[in-house]
DOTI-296308 format. One record per residue: residue number from 0; residue in three letters; x, y, z of N, C-alpha, C, CB in turn. Coordinates in steps of 0.05 Angstrom, whole numbers. Glycine has a CB too. Layout:
N
+-----+---------+--------+--------+--------+--------+--------+--------+--------+--------+--------+--------+--------+--------+
! num ! residuo !     nu !     nv !     nw !    cau !    cav !    caw !     cu !     cv !     cw !    cbu !    cbv !    cbw !
+-----+---------+--------+--------+--------+--------+--------+--------+--------+--------+--------+--------+--------+--------+
! NUM !     ALA !      X !      Y !      Z !      X !      Y !      Z !      X !      Y !      Z !      X !      Y !      Z !
...
+-----+---------+--------+--------+--------+--------+--------+--------+--------+--------+--------+--------+--------+--------+
This chain:
80
+-----+---------+--------+--------+--------+--------+--------+--------+--------+--------+--------+--------+--------+--------+
! num ! residuo !     nu !     nv !     nw !    cau !    cav !    caw !     cu !     cv !     cw !    cbu !    cbv !    cbw !
+-----+---------+--------+--------+--------+--------+--------+--------+--------+--------+--------+--------+--------+--------+
!   0 !     MET !    -93 !   2597 !   1973 !   -112 !   2570 !   1948 !    -99 !   2548 !   1970 !    -97 !   2564 !   1900 !
!   1 !     ASN !   -128 !   2524 !   1962 !   -125 !   2506 !   1979 !   -109 !   2483 !   1963 !   -152 !   2498 !   1992 !
!   2 !     GLU !   -102 !   2462 !   1975 !    -87 !   2437 !   1966 !    -97 !   2429 !   1939 !    -89 !   2414 !   1985 !
!   3 !     LYS !   -125 !   2425 !   1942 !   -131 !   2417 !   1915 !   -129 !   2432 !   1885 !   -154 !   2410 !   1917 !
!   4 !     GLU !   -128 !   2460 !   1895 !   -123 !   2480 !   1873 !    -91 !   2479 !   1868 !   -133 !   2512 !   1884 !
!   5 !     LEU !    -79 !   2479 !   1889 !    -50 !   2473 !   1875 !    -40 !   2449 !   1862 !    -32 !   2475 !   1894 !
!   6 !     LEU !    -53 !   2428 !   1874 !    -44 !   2401 !   1855 !    -55 !   2405 !   1833 !    -53 !   2372 !   1864 !
!   7 !     LYS !    -72 !   2420 !   1819 !    -84 !   2426 !   1796 !    -64 !   2431 !   1779 !   -102 !   2446 !   1798 !
!   8 !     ARG !    -43 !   2451 !   1787 !    -18 !   2459 !   1776 !     -5 !   2439 !   1766 !     -3 !   2471 !   1792 !
!   9 !     ILE !      0 !   2415 !   1775 !     20 !   2388 !   1763 !      1 !   2370 !   1746 !     35 !   2365 !   1791 !
!  10 !     GLU !     13 !   2365 !   1727 !      3 !   2342 !   1714 !     30 !   2323 !   1701 !    -19 !   2354 !   1690 !
!  11 !     ARG !     10 !   2301 !   1692 !     29 !   2281 !   1685 !     18 !   2271 !   1662 !     33 !   2260 !   1706 !
!  12 !     ASN !     38 !   2273 !   1640 !     31 !   2262 !   1613 !     52 !   2248 !   1603 !     23 !   2282 !   1594 !
!  13 !     PRO !     44 !   2220 !   1589 !     65 !   2202 !   1577 !     81 !   2215 !   1562 !     56 !   2181 !   1563 !
!  14 !     LYS !     68 !   2239 !   1545 !     79 !   2251 !   1522 !     96 !   2269 !   1529 !     62 !   2261 !   1504 !
!  15 !     ILE !     96 !   2279 !   1549 !    110 !   2306 !   1562 !    134 !   2296 !   1582 !     86 !   2326 !   1581 !
!  16 !     MET !    162 !   2291 !   1577 !    180 !   2291 !   1596 !    171 !   2262 !   1606 !    180 !   2316 !   1616 !
!  17 !     PHE !    165 !   2243 !   1589 !    169 !   2214 !   1596 !    148 !   2208 !   1618 !    200 !   2207 !   1606 !
!  18 !     GLY !    127 !   2228 !   1630 !    106 !   2224 !   1640 !    115 !   2230 !   1668 !     93 !   2198 !   1634 !
!  19 !     LYS !    135 !   2240 !   1674 !    145 !   2259 !   1699 !    124 !   2280 !   1707 !    172 !   2274 !   1691 !
!  20 !     PRO !    123 !   2279 !   1731 !    101 !   2304 !   1734 !    117 !   2330 !   1730 !     86 !   2304 !   1766 !
!  21 !     VAL !    101 !   2354 !   1719 !    111 !   2372 !   1706 !     91 !   2397 !   1722 !    109 !   2366 !   1672 !
!  22 !     ILE !    103 !   2423 !   1716 !     86 !   2443 !   1721 !     64 !   2446 !   1701 !    100 !   2465 !   1723 !
!  23 !     LYS !     38 !   2453 !   1706 !     15 !   2448 !   1681 !     27 !   2465 !   1658 !    -19 !   2460 !   1689 !
!  24 !     GLY !     28 !   2460 !   1637 !     29 !   2474 !   1612 !     65 !   2483 !   1605 !      6 !   2503 !   1616 !
!  25 !     THR !     76 !   2465 !   1620 !    104 !   2474 !   1612 !    122 !   2448 !   1610 !    116 !   2495 !   1633 !
!  26 !     ARG !    147 !   2445 !   1608 !    168 !   2419 !   1609 !    183 !   2419 !   1636 !    193 !   2421 !   1583 !
!  27 !     LEU !    178 !   2437 !   1654 !    190 !   2436 !   1674 !    182 !   2422 !   1696 !    194 !   2457 !   1678 !
!  28 !     THR !    199 !   2399 !   1703 !    191 !   2375 !   1720 !    191 !   2383 !   1752 !    213 !   2350 !   1714 !
!  29 !     VAL !    177 !   2375 !   1766 !    177 !   2379 !   1792 !    198 !   2366 !   1801 !    155 !   2373 !   1806 !
!  30 !     GLU !    214 !   2350 !   1797 !    245 !   2338 !   1806 !    266 !   2364 !   1801 !    257 !   2306 !   1784 !
!  31 !     ILE !    264 !   2374 !   1783 !    284 !   2403 !   1773 !    276 !   2420 !   1796 !    275 !   2422 !   1739 !
!  32 !     LEU !    255 !   2428 !   1805 !    241 !   2451 !   1816 !    255 !   2442 !   1849 !    200 !   2451 !   1810 !
!  33 !     LEU !    247 !   2417 !   1853 !    263 !   2405 !   1884 !    290 !   2403 !   1885 !    257 !   2375 !   1893 !
!  34 !     GLU !    299 !   2394 !   1862 !    329 !   2402 !   1862 !    345 !   2421 !   1867 !    338 !   2400 !   1846 !
!  35 !     LYS !    326 !   2442 !   1851 !    339 !   2466 !   1856 !    340 !   2479 !   1881 !    329 !   2482 !   1841 !
!  36 !     LEU !    315 !   2477 !   1896 !    312 !   2484 !   1921 !    328 !   2471 !   1943 !    288 !   2483 !   1926 !
!  37 !     ALA !    331 !   2448 !   1941 !    348 !   2430 !   1960 !    381 !   2437 !   1957 !    342 !   2397 !   1951 !
!  38 !     SER !    385 !   2448 !   1933 !    414 !   2463 !   1922 !    418 !   2488 !   1931 !    416 !   2466 !   1891 !
!  39 !     GLY !    392 !   2500 !   1946 !    399 !   2522 !   1961 !    390 !   2551 !   1945 !    431 !   2521 !   1967 !
!  40 !     TYR !    375 !   2541 !   1917 !    366 !   2562 !   1903 !    341 !   2572 !   1915 !    363 !   2554 !   1875 !
!  41 !     THR !    339 !   2597 !   1918 !    318 !   2620 !   1927 !    291 !   2610 !   1905 !    331 !   2659 !   1920 !
!  42 !     GLU !    266 !   2622 !   1921 !    247 !   2619 !   1898 !    256 !   2647 !   1877 !    212 !   2620 !   1910 !
!  43 !     LYS !    265 !   2662 !   1888 !    270 !   2687 !   1863 !    288 !   2677 !   1843 !    285 !   2716 !   1873 !
!  44 !     GLU !    310 !   2661 !   1850 !    329 !   2659 !   1831 !    317 !   2636 !   1814 !    357 !   2654 !   1841 !
!  45 !     ILE !    300 !   2621 !   1827 !    282 !   2601 !   1806 !    263 !   2618 !   1782 !    258 !   2581 !   1825 !
!  46 !     LYS !    248 !   2633 !   1793 !    238 !   2652 !   1782 !    253 !   2667 !   1755 !    234 !   2668 !   1803 !
!  47 !     GLN !    277 !   2671 !   1766 !    294 !   2682 !   1747 !    303 !   2667 !   1723 !    313 !   2691 !   1759 !
!  48 !     ASP !    307 !   2637 !   1731 !    317 !   2628 !   1708 !    293 !   2613 !   1694 !    341 !   2610 !   1712 !
!  49 !     TYR !    264 !   2611 !   1703 !    246 !   2600 !   1694 !    219 !   2625 !   1693 !    242 !   2572 !   1710 !
!  50 !     PRO !    226 !   2639 !   1679 !    206 !   2665 !   1684 !    175 !   2659 !   1682 !    212 !   2689 !   1662 !
!  51 !     PHE !    174 !   2636 !   1672 !    139 !   2632 !   1670 !    131 !   2617 !   1691 !    128 !   2617 !   1642 !
!  52 !     ILE !    148 !   2611 !   1712 !    144 !   2596 !   1739 !    128 !   2619 !   1762 !    179 !   2585 !   1752 !
!  53 !     THR !    111 !   2617 !   1777 !     98 !   2629 !   1799 !    103 !   2620 !   1824 !     73 !   2629 !   1796 !
!  54 !     ASP !    102 !   2631 !   1842 !    112 !   2625 !   1879 !     88 !   2602 !   1877 !    107 !   2659 !   1912 !
!  55 !     ARG !     58 !   2596 !   1867 !     46 !   2578 !   1869 !     49 !   2551 !   1851 !     27 !   2587 !   1869 !
!  56 !     ASP !     64 !   2564 !   1835 !     82 !   2530 !   1826 !     98 !   2519 !   1835 !     95 !   2525 !   1804 !
!  57 !     ILE !    112 !   2535 !   1850 !    134 !   2519 !   1869 !    121 !   2513 !   1888 !    160 !   2532 !   1878 !
!  58 !     LYS !     96 !   2523 !   1904 !     85 !   2511 !   1929 !     70 !   2483 !   1914 !     62 !   2536 !   1947 !
!  59 !     ALA !     64 !   2484 !   1895 !     43 !   2456 !   1889 !     70 !   2431 !   1874 !      7 !   2469 !   1856 !
!  60 !     ALA !     90 !   2444 !   1873 !    113 !   2418 !   1873 !    121 !   2410 !   1893 !    136 !   2419 !   1861 !
!  61 !     ILE !    125 !   2431 !   1915 !    130 !   2417 !   1947 !    109 !   2407 !   1953 !    137 !   2436 !   1972 !
!  62 !     LEU !     84 !   2412 !   1950 !     57 !   2395 !   1957 !     56 !   2367 !   1945 !     31 !   2409 !   1946 !
!  63 !     TYR !     63 !   2372 !   1918 !     62 !   2346 !   1900 !     82 !   2325 !   1921 !     78 !   2352 !   1864 !
!  64 !     ALA !    101 !   2331 !   1915 !    127 !   2321 !   1930 !    113 !   2302 !   1954 !    148 !   2350 !   1944 !
!  65 !     ALA !    105 !   2318 !   1975 !    104 !   2315 !   1995 !     75 !   2292 !   2002 !    104 !   2344 !   2005 !
!  66 !     LYS !     64 !   2292 !   1983 !     34 !   2273 !   1982 !     44 !   2248 !   1969 !      5 !   2288 !   1960 !
!  67 !     ILE !     67 !   2250 !   1948 !     71 !   2227 !   1941 !     84 !   2213 !   1962 !     83 !   2227 !   1918 !
!  68 !     LEU !    109 !   2224 !   1972 !    119 !   2211 !   1995 !     97 !   2204 !   2018 !    141 !   2230 !   2006 !
!  69 !     SER !     81 !   2213 !   2023 !     64 !   2203 !   2045 !     42 !   2173 !   2033 !     45 !   2233 !   2056 !
!  70 !     LEU !     50 !   2174 !   2011 !     42 !   2146 !   2000 !     55 !   2121 !   2004 !     42 !   2147 !   1974 !
!  71 !     GLU !     85 !   2131 !   2010 !    101 !   2108 !   2004 !     99 !   2092 !   2033 !    134 !   2117 !   1994 !
!  72 !     GLU !    110 !   2065 !   2030 !    106 !   2056 !   2054 !    137 !   2044 !   2064 !     82 !   2034 !   2053 !
!  73 !     GLU !    143 !   2046 !   2086 !    170 !   2035 !   2089 !    171 !   2003 !   2103 !    186 !   2056 !   2107 !
!  74 !     PHE !    187 !   1984 !   2091 !    180 !   1954 !   2105 !    210 !   1953 !   2119 !    172 !   1922 !   2080 !
!  75 !     GLU !    210 !   1940 !   2135 !    237 !   1938 !   2152 !    248 !   1907 !   2139 !    231 !   1938 !   2193 !
!  76 !     LEU !    275 !   1905 !   2133 !    281 !   1882 !   2113 !    300 !   1866 !   2145 !    304 !   1894 !   2075 !
!  77 !     VAL !    289 !   1843 !   2146 !    297 !   1825 !   2174 !    314 !   1807 !   2153 !    268 !   1805 !   2195 !
!  78 !     GLU !    345 !   1806 !   2171 !    364 !   1790 !   2163 !    363 !   1762 !   2167 !    384 !   1798 !   2171 !
!  79 !     LYS !    368 !   1741 !   2161 !    368 !   1722 !   2171 !    389 !   1700 !   2173 !    350 !   1716 !   2165 !
+-----+---------+--------+--------+--------+--------+--------+--------+--------+--------+--------+--------+--------+--------+
């Protein structure tokens, strides 16, 4: 599955979870998935907690986060 297809699995809607990005058709946020992965949960454990989630959904969440971060700019603050 290519990046474009993966990213279609993520949606933002102001009426769902205050507009946070979620796995399409769910109320599970990208943020929650990433926090679980960062905390050491395996993909298998995540899928046990959220049986409606697929491997592709998890990959889509990671890709979405990477794409968002790639858009950020870092500015160096100069102290005077």
